[in-house]
Short mmCIF file of the C-alpha atoms (twelve columns), coordinates in Angstrom:
data_MODEL
# 
_entry.id   MODEL 
# 
loop_
_atom_site.group_PDB 
_atom_site.id 
_atom_site.type_symbol 
_atom_site.label_atom_id 
_atom_site.label_alt_id 
_atom_site.label_comp_id 
_atom_site.label_asym_id 
_atom_site.label_seq_id 
_atom_site.Cartn_x 
_atom_site.Cartn_y 
_atom_site.Cartn_z 
_atom_site.pdbx_PDB_model_num 
ATOM 1   C CA . UNK A 1   -9.836  17.574  24.152  1 
ATOM 2   C CA . UNK A 2   -10.352 14.896  26.810  1 
ATOM 3   C CA . UNK A 3   -8.284  11.745  26.338  1 
ATOM 4   C CA . UNK A 4   -11.483 9.689   26.401  1 
ATOM 5   C CA . UNK A 5   -12.778 11.567  23.354  1 
ATOM 6   C CA . UNK A 6   -9.431  11.114  21.568  1 
ATOM 7   C CA . UNK A 7   -9.544  7.368   22.225  1 
ATOM 8   C CA . UNK A 8   -13.155 7.228   21.044  1 
ATOM 9   C CA . UNK A 9   -12.367 9.126   17.855  1 
ATOM 10  C CA . UNK A 10  -9.347  6.942   17.062  1 
ATOM 11  C CA . UNK A 11  -11.434 3.825   17.725  1 
ATOM 12  C CA . UNK A 12  -13.992 5.221   15.263  1 
ATOM 13  C CA . UNK A 13  -11.273 5.730   12.625  1 
ATOM 14  C CA . UNK A 14  -10.138 2.154   13.098  1 
ATOM 15  C CA . UNK A 15  -13.504 0.391   13.296  1 
ATOM 16  C CA . UNK A 16  -15.553 2.552   10.898  1 
ATOM 17  C CA . UNK A 17  -13.113 3.960   8.311   1 
ATOM 18  C CA . UNK A 18  -15.841 4.296   5.664   1 
ATOM 19  C CA . UNK A 19  -18.048 6.390   7.950   1 
ATOM 20  C CA . UNK A 20  -15.048 8.469   9.004   1 
ATOM 21  C CA . UNK A 21  -14.166 9.056   5.340   1 
ATOM 22  C CA . UNK A 22  -17.707 10.323  4.696   1 
ATOM 23  C CA . UNK A 23  -17.327 12.859  7.496   1 
ATOM 24  C CA . UNK A 24  -13.837 14.011  6.497   1 
ATOM 25  C CA . UNK A 25  -14.730 14.445  2.812   1 
ATOM 26  C CA . UNK A 26  -17.176 17.145  3.870   1 
ATOM 27  C CA . UNK A 27  -14.397 19.209  5.506   1 
ATOM 28  C CA . UNK A 28  -11.977 21.648  3.793   1 
ATOM 29  C CA . UNK A 29  -9.335  19.548  2.047   1 
ATOM 30  C CA . UNK A 30  -6.391  21.504  3.516   1 
ATOM 31  C CA . UNK A 31  -7.656  20.777  7.024   1 
ATOM 32  C CA . UNK A 32  -8.163  17.097  6.190   1 
ATOM 33  C CA . UNK A 33  -4.534  16.948  5.038   1 
ATOM 34  C CA . UNK A 34  -3.402  18.506  8.336   1 
ATOM 35  C CA . UNK A 35  -5.552  16.021  10.210  1 
ATOM 36  C CA . UNK A 36  -4.109  12.984  8.398   1 
ATOM 37  C CA . UNK A 37  -0.601  14.343  8.999   1 
ATOM 38  C CA . UNK A 38  -1.177  14.304  12.742  1 
ATOM 39  C CA . UNK A 39  -2.929  10.981  13.391  1 
ATOM 40  C CA . UNK A 40  -1.007  7.679   13.538  1 
ATOM 41  C CA . UNK A 41  -0.444  6.310   10.026  1 
ATOM 42  C CA . UNK A 42  -2.362  3.032   10.543  1 
ATOM 43  C CA . UNK A 43  -5.503  5.023   11.424  1 
ATOM 44  C CA . UNK A 44  -5.039  7.483   8.573   1 
ATOM 45  C CA . UNK A 45  -4.316  4.734   6.045   1 
ATOM 46  C CA . UNK A 46  -7.527  2.858   6.857   1 
ATOM 47  C CA . UNK A 47  -9.557  6.023   6.267   1 
ATOM 48  C CA . UNK A 48  -7.651  7.079   3.141   1 
ATOM 49  C CA . UNK A 49  -8.416  3.654   1.712   1 
ATOM 50  C CA . UNK A 50  -12.146 4.446   1.908   1 
ATOM 51  C CA . UNK A 51  -11.910 7.929   0.378   1 
ATOM 52  C CA . UNK A 52  -12.489 8.105   -3.377  1 
ATOM 53  C CA . UNK A 53  -9.205  7.937   -5.353  1 
ATOM 54  C CA . UNK A 54  -9.569  11.335  -7.041  1 
ATOM 55  C CA . UNK A 55  -10.035 13.013  -3.654  1 
ATOM 56  C CA . UNK A 56  -7.136  11.030  -2.157  1 
ATOM 57  C CA . UNK A 57  -4.913  12.176  -5.035  1 
ATOM 58  C CA . UNK A 58  -5.760  15.804  -4.202  1 
ATOM 59  C CA . UNK A 59  -4.785  15.100  -0.595  1 
ATOM 60  C CA . UNK A 60  -1.468  13.630  -1.749  1 
ATOM 61  C CA . UNK A 61  -0.732  16.881  -3.584  1 
ATOM 62  C CA . UNK A 62  -1.083  18.784  -0.299  1 
ATOM 63  C CA . UNK A 63  0.550   16.293  2.079   1 
ATOM 64  C CA . UNK A 64  4.316   16.181  2.468   1 
ATOM 65  C CA . UNK A 65  5.599   13.366  0.222   1 
ATOM 66  C CA . UNK A 66  6.937   11.298  3.130   1 
ATOM 67  C CA . UNK A 67  3.595   11.595  4.961   1 
ATOM 68  C CA . UNK A 68  1.624   10.627  1.850   1 
ATOM 69  C CA . UNK A 69  3.940   7.683   1.171   1 
ATOM 70  C CA . UNK A 70  3.643   6.564   4.798   1 
ATOM 71  C CA . UNK A 71  -0.138  6.482   4.510   1 
ATOM 72  C CA . UNK A 72  -0.080  4.733   1.133   1 
ATOM 73  C CA . UNK A 73  2.325   2.084   2.436   1 
ATOM 74  C CA . UNK A 74  -0.372  0.846   4.799   1 
ATOM 75  C CA . UNK A 75  -2.984  0.418   2.078   1 
ATOM 76  C CA . UNK A 76  -3.984  -2.335  -0.348  1 
ATOM 77  C CA . UNK A 77  -1.824  -2.088  -3.480  1 
ATOM 78  C CA . UNK A 78  -4.839  -1.942  -5.805  1 
ATOM 79  C CA . UNK A 79  -6.079  1.134   -3.935  1 
ATOM 80  C CA . UNK A 80  -2.635  2.750   -4.099  1 
ATOM 81  C CA . UNK A 81  -2.614  2.204   -7.865  1 
ATOM 82  C CA . UNK A 82  -6.107  3.689   -8.154  1 
ATOM 83  C CA . UNK A 83  -4.912  6.836   -6.358  1 
ATOM 84  C CA . UNK A 84  -1.757  7.026   -8.484  1 
ATOM 85  C CA . UNK A 85  -3.916  7.144   -11.622 1 
ATOM 86  C CA . UNK A 86  -5.261  10.500  -10.462 1 
ATOM 87  C CA . UNK A 87  -1.842  11.961  -9.562  1 
ATOM 88  C CA . UNK A 88  0.223   14.015  -11.982 1 
ATOM 89  C CA . UNK A 89  3.238   12.244  -13.470 1 
ATOM 90  C CA . UNK A 90  5.890   13.984  -11.356 1 
ATOM 91  C CA . UNK A 91  4.008   13.459  -8.094  1 
ATOM 92  C CA . UNK A 92  3.221   9.845   -9.017  1 
ATOM 93  C CA . UNK A 93  6.890   9.058   -9.644  1 
ATOM 94  C CA . UNK A 94  7.933   10.830  -6.449  1 
ATOM 95  C CA . UNK A 95  5.473   8.903   -4.295  1 
ATOM 96  C CA . UNK A 96  6.180   5.542   -5.920  1 
ATOM 97  C CA . UNK A 97  9.908   6.023   -5.295  1 
ATOM 98  C CA . UNK A 98  9.156   6.406   -1.582  1 
ATOM 99  C CA . UNK A 99  7.122   3.207   -1.343  1 
ATOM 100 C CA . UNK A 100 8.587   -0.223  -0.506  1 
ATOM 101 C CA . UNK A 101 10.078  -1.891  -3.596  1 
ATOM 102 C CA . UNK A 102 7.541   -4.725  -3.581  1 
ATOM 103 C CA . UNK A 103 4.689   -2.201  -3.539  1 
ATOM 104 C CA . UNK A 104 6.309   -0.164  -6.315  1 
ATOM 105 C CA . UNK A 105 6.575   -3.153  -8.632  1 
ATOM 106 C CA . UNK A 106 3.005   -4.253  -7.958  1 
ATOM 107 C CA . UNK A 107 1.734   -0.713  -8.563  1 
ATOM 108 C CA . UNK A 108 3.508   -0.380  -11.900 1 
ATOM 109 C CA . UNK A 109 1.979   -3.689  -12.964 1 
ATOM 110 C CA . UNK A 110 -1.541  -2.570  -12.046 1 
ATOM 111 C CA . UNK A 111 -1.069  0.822   -13.703 1 
ATOM 112 C CA . UNK A 112 -0.508  -0.957  -17.026 1 
ATOM 113 C CA . UNK A 113 -4.203  -1.845  -17.089 1 
ATOM 114 C CA . UNK A 114 -7.121  0.489   -17.698 1 
ATOM 115 C CA . UNK A 115 -8.906  1.624   -14.554 1 
ATOM 116 C CA . UNK A 116 -12.031 -0.425  -15.252 1 
ATOM 117 C CA . UNK A 117 -10.141 -3.662  -16.027 1 
ATOM 118 C CA . UNK A 118 -9.727  -6.676  -13.753 1 
ATOM 119 C CA . UNK A 119 -5.940  -6.249  -13.763 1 
ATOM 120 C CA . UNK A 120 -6.169  -2.808  -12.191 1 
ATOM 121 C CA . UNK A 121 -7.855  -4.234  -9.076  1 
ATOM 122 C CA . UNK A 122 -6.241  -7.625  -8.645  1 
ATOM 123 C CA . UNK A 123 -3.818  -8.534  -5.869  1 
ATOM 124 C CA . UNK A 124 -0.485  -8.941  -7.646  1 
ATOM 125 C CA . UNK A 125 1.638   -10.069 -4.696  1 
ATOM 126 C CA . UNK A 126 0.403   -13.629 -4.265  1 
ATOM 127 C CA . UNK A 127 2.185   -16.753 -3.089  1 
ATOM 128 C CA . UNK A 128 2.391   -19.741 -5.433  1 
ATOM 129 C CA . UNK A 129 3.813   -23.255 -5.410  1 
ATOM 130 C CA . UNK A 130 5.577   -24.925 -8.372  1 
ATOM 131 C CA . UNK A 131 3.877   -28.050 -9.649  1 
ATOM 132 C CA . UNK A 132 7.113   -30.075 -9.473  1 
ATOM 133 C CA . UNK A 133 7.641   -29.811 -5.712  1 
ATOM 134 C CA . UNK A 134 6.679   -32.312 -3.030  1 
ATOM 135 C CA . UNK A 135 4.813   -31.747 0.221   1 
ATOM 136 C CA . UNK A 136 7.942   -31.239 2.334   1 
ATOM 137 C CA . UNK A 137 9.266   -28.611 -0.073  1 
ATOM 138 C CA . UNK A 138 5.855   -26.923 -0.271  1 
ATOM 139 C CA . UNK A 139 5.549   -26.651 3.520   1 
ATOM 140 C CA . UNK A 140 9.061   -25.210 3.708   1 
ATOM 141 C CA . UNK A 141 8.108   -22.557 1.145   1 
ATOM 142 C CA . UNK A 142 4.916   -21.686 3.019   1 
ATOM 143 C CA . UNK A 143 6.759   -21.394 6.328   1 
ATOM 144 C CA . UNK A 144 9.494   -19.239 4.765   1 
ATOM 145 C CA . UNK A 145 7.015   -16.836 3.190   1 
ATOM 146 C CA . UNK A 146 4.544   -16.529 6.059   1 
ATOM 147 C CA . UNK A 147 6.724   -17.209 9.092   1 
ATOM 148 C CA . UNK A 148 4.436   -20.026 10.142  1 
ATOM 149 C CA . UNK A 149 2.217   -22.517 8.383   1 
ATOM 150 C CA . UNK A 150 -1.299  -21.050 8.087   1 
ATOM 151 C CA . UNK A 151 -4.577  -22.642 7.113   1 
ATOM 152 C CA . UNK A 152 -5.466  -21.096 3.812   1 
ATOM 153 C CA . UNK A 153 -4.831  -22.078 0.215   1 
ATOM 154 C CA . UNK A 154 -2.164  -21.524 -2.421  1 
ATOM 155 C CA . UNK A 155 -2.188  -21.578 -6.210  1 
ATOM 156 C CA . UNK A 156 -0.034  -24.087 -8.058  1 
ATOM 157 C CA . UNK A 157 1.716   -23.098 -11.314 1 
ATOM 158 C CA . UNK A 158 4.189   -24.697 -13.688 1 
ATOM 159 C CA . UNK A 159 7.602   -23.210 -14.411 1 
ATOM 160 C CA . UNK A 160 6.094   -21.027 -17.139 1 
ATOM 161 C CA . UNK A 161 3.608   -19.610 -14.589 1 
ATOM 162 C CA . UNK A 162 0.614   -21.354 -16.171 1 
ATOM 163 C CA . UNK A 163 -2.108  -22.035 -13.617 1 
ATOM 164 C CA . UNK A 164 -2.461  -25.703 -12.676 1 
ATOM 165 C CA . UNK A 165 -4.558  -25.827 -9.536  1 
ATOM 166 C CA . UNK A 166 -5.279  -24.854 -5.962  1 
ATOM 167 C CA . UNK A 167 -4.014  -26.643 -2.870  1 
ATOM 168 C CA . UNK A 168 -5.549  -26.293 0.576   1 
ATOM 169 C CA . UNK A 169 -2.912  -26.007 3.288   1 
ATOM 170 C CA . UNK A 170 -4.658  -28.538 5.553   1 
ATOM 171 C CA . UNK A 171 -4.212  -31.031 2.684   1 
ATOM 172 C CA . UNK A 172 -0.475  -30.296 2.694   1 
ATOM 173 C CA . UNK A 173 -0.337  -30.915 6.425   1 
ATOM 174 C CA . UNK A 174 -2.046  -34.293 6.122   1 
ATOM 175 C CA . UNK A 175 -0.059  -35.672 3.178   1 
ATOM 176 C CA . UNK A 176 3.181   -37.629 3.345   1 
ATOM 177 C CA . UNK A 177 6.325   -35.483 2.857   1 
ATOM 178 C CA . UNK A 178 7.314   -37.178 -0.397  1 
ATOM 179 C CA . UNK A 179 3.875   -36.852 -1.998  1 
ATOM 180 C CA . UNK A 180 3.767   -34.477 -4.961  1 
ATOM 181 C CA . UNK A 181 1.750   -31.271 -4.671  1 
ATOM 182 C CA . UNK A 182 -0.204  -32.138 -7.794  1 
ATOM 183 C CA . UNK A 183 -1.497  -35.284 -6.078  1 
ATOM 184 C CA . UNK A 184 -3.340  -33.271 -3.418  1 
ATOM 185 C CA . UNK A 185 -4.287  -30.144 -5.365  1 
ATOM 186 C CA . UNK A 186 -7.661  -29.343 -6.859  1 
ATOM 187 C CA . UNK A 187 -7.381  -28.711 -10.586 1 
ATOM 188 C CA . UNK A 188 -8.284  -25.105 -11.316 1 
ATOM 189 C CA . UNK A 189 -7.879  -24.044 -14.915 1 
ATOM 190 C CA . UNK A 190 -10.532 -21.339 -15.079 1 
ATOM 191 C CA . UNK A 191 -9.476  -17.737 -14.555 1 
ATOM 192 C CA . UNK A 192 -10.247 -14.131 -15.396 1 
ATOM 193 C CA . UNK A 193 -8.393  -12.211 -18.073 1 
ATOM 194 C CA . UNK A 194 -6.487  -9.256  -16.634 1 
ATOM 195 C CA . UNK A 195 -7.890  -7.088  -19.439 1 
ATOM 196 C CA . UNK A 196 -11.505 -8.143  -18.892 1 
ATOM 197 C CA . UNK A 197 -13.860 -5.332  -17.869 1 
ATOM 198 C CA . UNK A 198 -14.844 -5.413  -14.189 1 
ATOM 199 C CA . UNK A 199 -18.496 -5.288  -15.172 1 
ATOM 200 C CA . UNK A 200 -18.067 -8.478  -17.221 1 
ATOM 201 C CA . UNK A 201 -16.261 -10.228 -14.376 1 
ATOM 202 C CA . UNK A 202 -19.241 -9.874  -12.041 1 
ATOM 203 C CA . UNK A 203 -21.078 -12.720 -13.785 1 
ATOM 204 C CA . UNK A 204 -18.300 -15.305 -13.596 1 
ATOM 205 C CA . UNK A 205 -19.688 -18.641 -12.291 1 
ATOM 206 C CA . UNK A 206 -16.760 -19.180 -9.894  1 
ATOM 207 C CA . UNK A 207 -18.102 -16.431 -7.621  1 
ATOM 208 C CA . UNK A 208 -20.870 -18.847 -6.573  1 
ATOM 209 C CA . UNK A 209 -18.552 -20.740 -4.233  1 
ATOM 210 C CA . UNK A 210 -15.350 -18.660 -4.157  1 
ATOM 211 C CA . UNK A 211 -14.395 -15.241 -2.848  1 
ATOM 212 C CA . UNK A 212 -11.376 -14.860 -5.146  1 
ATOM 213 C CA . UNK A 213 -10.511 -15.894 -8.722  1 
ATOM 214 C CA . UNK A 214 -7.060  -16.230 -10.377 1 
ATOM 215 C CA . UNK A 215 -6.153  -13.643 -13.011 1 
ATOM 216 C CA . UNK A 216 -4.085  -14.465 -16.093 1 
ATOM 217 C CA . UNK A 217 -2.520  -12.456 -18.913 1 
ATOM 218 C CA . UNK A 218 -2.961  -12.977 -22.646 1 
ATOM 219 C CA . UNK A 219 -0.416  -15.835 -22.519 1 
ATOM 220 C CA . UNK A 220 -2.479  -17.619 -19.844 1 
ATOM 221 C CA . UNK A 221 0.205   -16.899 -17.229 1 
ATOM 222 C CA . UNK A 222 -0.857  -16.196 -13.656 1 
ATOM 223 C CA . UNK A 223 -0.447  -12.504 -12.782 1 
ATOM 224 C CA . UNK A 224 -2.671  -12.101 -9.719  1 
ATOM 225 C CA . UNK A 225 -5.852  -12.834 -7.852  1 
ATOM 226 C CA . UNK A 226 -9.087  -10.836 -7.886  1 
ATOM 227 C CA . UNK A 227 -10.945 -10.809 -4.574  1 
ATOM 228 C CA . UNK A 228 -14.685 -10.230 -4.699  1 
ATOM 229 C CA . UNK A 229 -14.313 -7.372  -2.228  1 
ATOM 230 C CA . UNK A 230 -11.879 -5.659  -4.634  1 
ATOM 231 C CA . UNK A 231 -14.237 -6.291  -7.551  1 
ATOM 232 C CA . UNK A 232 -16.995 -4.458  -5.680  1 
ATOM 233 C CA . UNK A 233 -14.639 -1.677  -4.633  1 
ATOM 234 C CA . UNK A 234 -13.419 -1.217  -8.187  1 
ATOM 235 C CA . UNK A 235 -16.942 -1.032  -9.586  1 
ATOM 236 C CA . UNK A 236 -17.908 1.500   -6.944  1 
ATOM 237 C CA . UNK A 237 -14.850 3.712   -7.315  1 
ATOM 238 C CA . UNK A 238 -14.896 3.791   -11.116 1 
ATOM 239 C CA . UNK A 239 -18.557 4.789   -11.248 1 
ATOM 240 C CA . UNK A 240 -18.985 7.092   -8.244  1 
ATOM 241 C CA . UNK A 241 -18.324 10.788  -8.005  1 
ATOM 242 C CA . UNK A 242 -17.467 12.591  -4.800  1 
ATOM 243 C CA . UNK A 243 -20.632 13.762  -3.093  1 
ATOM 244 C CA . UNK A 244 -20.106 17.337  -1.949  1 
ATOM 245 C CA . UNK A 245 -23.707 18.125  -1.135  1 
ATOM 246 C CA . UNK A 246 -25.382 17.876  2.223   1 
ATOM 247 C CA . UNK A 247 -28.054 15.238  2.392   1 
ATOM 248 C CA . UNK A 248 -29.531 12.620  4.624   1 
ATOM 249 C CA . UNK A 249 -26.778 11.051  6.715   1 
ATOM 250 C CA . UNK A 250 -26.696 7.294   5.947   1 
ATOM 251 C CA . UNK A 251 -24.638 6.689   9.068   1 
ATOM 252 C CA . UNK A 252 -26.637 8.827   11.465  1 
ATOM 253 C CA . UNK A 253 -26.685 6.196   14.199  1 
ATOM 254 C CA . UNK A 254 -22.928 5.721   14.079  1 
ATOM 255 C CA . UNK A 255 -22.379 9.445   13.732  1 
ATOM 256 C CA . UNK A 256 -24.361 10.218  16.866  1 
ATOM 257 C CA . UNK A 257 -22.133 7.836   18.811  1 
ATOM 258 C CA . UNK A 258 -18.710 8.556   17.340  1 
ATOM 259 C CA . UNK A 259 -18.895 11.256  14.692  1 
ATOM 260 C CA . UNK A 260 -18.904 14.238  17.018  1 
ATOM 261 C CA . UNK A 261 -15.829 12.906  18.792  1 
ATOM 262 C CA . UNK A 262 -14.119 12.549  15.425  1 
ATOM 263 C CA . UNK A 263 -14.965 16.129  14.496  1 
ATOM 264 C CA . UNK A 264 -13.789 17.288  17.908  1 
ATOM 265 C CA . UNK A 265 -10.479 15.516  17.323  1 
ATOM 266 C CA . UNK A 266 -10.379 16.987  13.802  1 
ATOM 267 C CA . UNK A 267 -10.911 20.506  15.193  1 
ATOM 268 C CA . UNK A 268 -8.294  19.975  17.898  1 
ATOM 269 C CA . UNK A 269 -5.659  18.824  15.410  1 
ATOM 270 C CA . UNK A 270 -6.521  21.729  13.108  1 
ATOM 271 C CA . UNK A 271 -6.208  24.233  15.959  1 
ATOM 272 C CA . UNK A 272 -2.846  22.783  17.025  1 
ATOM 273 C CA . UNK A 273 -1.559  22.941  13.461  1 
ATOM 274 C CA . UNK A 274 -2.678  26.549  13.090  1 
ATOM 275 C CA . UNK A 275 -0.980  27.469  16.380  1 
ATOM 276 C CA . UNK A 276 2.287   25.864  15.286  1 
ATOM 277 C CA . UNK A 277 2.104   27.717  11.967  1 
ATOM 278 C CA . UNK A 278 1.606   31.084  13.688  1 
ATOM 279 C CA . UNK A 279 4.501   30.405  16.068  1 
ATOM 280 C CA . UNK A 280 6.688   29.441  13.135  1 
ATOM 281 C CA . UNK A 281 5.941   32.779  11.548  1 
# 
């Protein structure tokens, strides 16, 4: 296969992972596993993240554990947890043991919630600031966690992890070092319950002007953050079945440009794998 086609196919995997997933799901699953084993993990992970969890779990059963874990390590933790729900107990434990410790802990937390609950799709690894620190201490924490001060926002909690507010990082930068964080934060006491159904969370009024909402447990302690994009993904993946029938291609324009190159790369990888297998025999 010409290098130009390889580059085009890999660019397609990176820029259009959802379209690539649609194409790959229509191929024999054993060949898809071979394909994902032979493309760079960042490309494979972006596509695996768009494939439905039950299909991804079947792929994980075929892939070598270290390959599957390598792909999962590059994915959003909520998606990893969704895939783990469809894996058998032994395989689930094996794969989780191969993941980074931080990812393992976050996955186990998400797996405690039912698949259609807010907690199953929240981002558990979030940065917070204690409400008793000052601006200088807050900036030091932000720099330590992120390597450099960035212009986003952080949640503020008390020592019992109860949500107190939200502080914009530009506000931290402007304030005097000895000013308390609570003096510049926006009070934010509303949140979603981790056990709330995703369908119920869609109507929360905070979505009007926010793209993420804090998530709390039954003791009103902060346990994560639900992004609107993850809310939509969760609703889609808990209500959609894998489409195995041929129908009108919703990505025909993209497919005409990139899809054939992807299939050519897919066929090339499959042929190389088959050749290696025959030589091994």
